[in-house]
N, C-alpha and C positions, 0 to 999 in steps of 0.2 A: 504494499500500499504506499503510495507516494505521500511524503510528509506534506500536509497542508500547512499553509502559513498560519502560525500562531505565535504569540509572544513567547520568547524563551523564558522558562521559569528560572529563578535563581538557583544556583548550584548548591542546594542544601544537602548536607550529608545525611546518610541513612541513620535512623534512630537506633540506639542501643537495644539489645534484647529486652523483652519484658518478662516479668514473672506472672504467669497466668494464675488467677485465683481459681478456687475450686469450680465455680460455674464455668469459667473458660475451659478448664481441663475436661470437665464433663462433656461440654459441647464438642470439643475437639475429638475426644475419644468416640463419640457417637456419630461423628460426621455431620453434626447439626450446625453447619457454618452459615452465618448470616451474611447475605449479600447486601451491601449498603449502596443506596442510590446516591450517585455523585451529585454535587451541586450543579444545577443547570441541566439535569437529565430530562430530556423531552420524551418521557415514556413512563413505564411502570414495571416494578418488580413485584411478583406475587409469591409468597411462601405457600407451597402446596402441602408439604409434610417435611419432617426433618431430612435435611440434605437434598431437597428437591425444590427448585424454583422455576417459575416461568417469567419471561421478560419480553418486552417489546419497546421499540422506540419509533417515533414518528418519522415520516418522510422528511428529508432535508435536516434531520437532527445533526448537531455538531458532534465532533469527537468527544467521547466520554469513556472513562475507565471505571468499571465496577469492581470494587475490592471486597474481599471476604474477611470476616473476623469470626473466631480467632484465626491467627495465621496457621496455615497448614504445617509449616516447619517452624518450630519454636526452639531456639538455641538451648534454652534452659531445660527443655524436655527431650530433645532429640539429638543433640550434638554427637555425631558419630565418633569423633576423636576422643572425647571425654568418656563416652559410654561404651565404646568398643563394638558397636553394632550399627549396621547401615540403616538409613531412613529413606523411605520412598514416599513422595507426595504425588497426588494425581487427582484429576477430576475430568469430567466429560461435559460436553455441550452438544445438544442436538438442534440443528437448524430446522425450523418448521417447514413443511412442504409449501406452505403459502407465505413464507417470509418474503417481503418485497425485495430485499437485497441479500447479499451474502457478506456484507461488510462487518465482519465480526473477527475478533482476535482472541486467542487463548494464550495465557501466559502466567507469569509469577512476578511479584515485585517486592522489594524491600520498601519499608515505609519511612517517611511519607512519600506519596507519589501524586503528582498534579492530576486533578480530576479531568482536565481538558486535553490530556495527552493519551494516545493509544499506548497500551503496554508494549515495551520493546523500544520505544523512542527516547527514553530518558534513563538517567543513571539508575543502577540497581534493578533493572527489569529486563525480561526477555519475553518473546511471544512469537507465535506463528499467526500470520494474517490471512484471512480467508479469501480476500479478493484476488490476491496474486500467489498465495502459497509460499511467500517468502518468510524466512526466519529473521527476527530482529533481536539483537542483544545490545542495548544501549546504542542504537544505530539510528543516525539522522538521515542517512543517505539513500534509503530505499531497500535495505535488507539484502539477503542473499537467497538464491534459488534453493528451495528445500522440498516442496511437495506440490501436488496439483491444487488449483484453486478449489475452494469448498463448493459443495452442491447442496441445494435444498433437500431436506429429508434425511440427510446423513448425520451421523454422530461422530464427533471428534474428541480426542482426549490428549492431554499433555501432562507429562510427569517429570519429576526430577528424582534421581537417586544420589544420595550423599553417603560416601563410605570412607572409612579410615584406610589409608595406605601406608601408615607408619610415620608420616611426617606431621608437621604442625597444622596443616590444613587438609580437609577432606578432598577426595576426588569427587567431582560433580559431573553427572551425565544427565542429559535431557533426552526424553523419548516422546514420540508422537504416535497416536493411533487414529485409525479411520474405521468406523463400523466394527470395532472390537478387535482389530488386527493391527499389530505394530507395523508401521510403515517407514519409520526413519528415526534418526536421533543424532546427537552430536555430543562431544565432550566440551564442557564449558571452556577449558583452557586449550582448545585445539589451535592449530597454527593460525595466526592472525596477521593482518596487514598493519604493521606498526604505524604507517603513515595515515591510516584512516580509522582503524578500530579504536574505540574508546575503552577504558578499563571495565572489568567485570565486577568491580567492587560492589558489595551488597548482595551478590549472588553466590559467594564462595563458602557459605556455611557459617559465617560469623554474625549474620543478622537474620532476624525472623523473616519469613517469606509468606506472603499471602497470595491467594489466587487473584488473578487480574483478568477481567473480561472486558475487552474493548468493543465499543459499538459506534457505528457511524451511519447516518441516513436511516432508512426504514428497515428494522430488523425484528424478527420474532424467533424466540429460542427457548429451550429448556436447559437448565444447568443441574447436573447431578454431582453432588459432593459426598454422598454416602455410598460406601463400597458395594452394597447389595444392589444398587441401581446401575452399576457400570456394566457395559458390554465386555470390557477388557479387565482381566485380573492381573494387576501389576505385581502381585505377591506370589505368582505361581512358580517362580524360579528360586 
């Protein structure tokens, strides 16, 4: 998705990890993630049941980023280096068959994140964008080829696995699914173009990570954040 002209937000650093209270821990364990309507969202998010939301946005709606709480990856709860076990986070989004457009993005972000930016365009975030199938990791320039553009009626998923490899930082791998089948992925620290790529700070396992769903123009979708509702099982290996 080409970056539309928007004021560049100030380069605010990612927030330090939070300590979830018992309510937050219970919601996270149950997959009962709350999707929060961003400021200026021209549409509606509807809670259907724990871990299941429906959403839509009006035609000609501006870019907006819908963020979930509690974060799917919590440093205090999941740090693989400290705890010695890997952590996988994942969710799925289904585009409605009657969705006006396919301008949706699936990703993750450290907080805070500007509500008027699609995920993947700003620091501490990554995403796969539906209109062109490109992947974006703190990328202002149009992303990189990754998958086919999204189609109405299909279900897409994005996940991250963080695991200890013996050093001070975890290894971070991203994977993507289409209709319950893994179709691609990449390593966060894969070879980059030093003259163009910006840092991946915020995504390396030292900051909490929330699901981030980007919308633009007219969109109709469902979001599944509770594992029993997924087509793909990211814990099968």
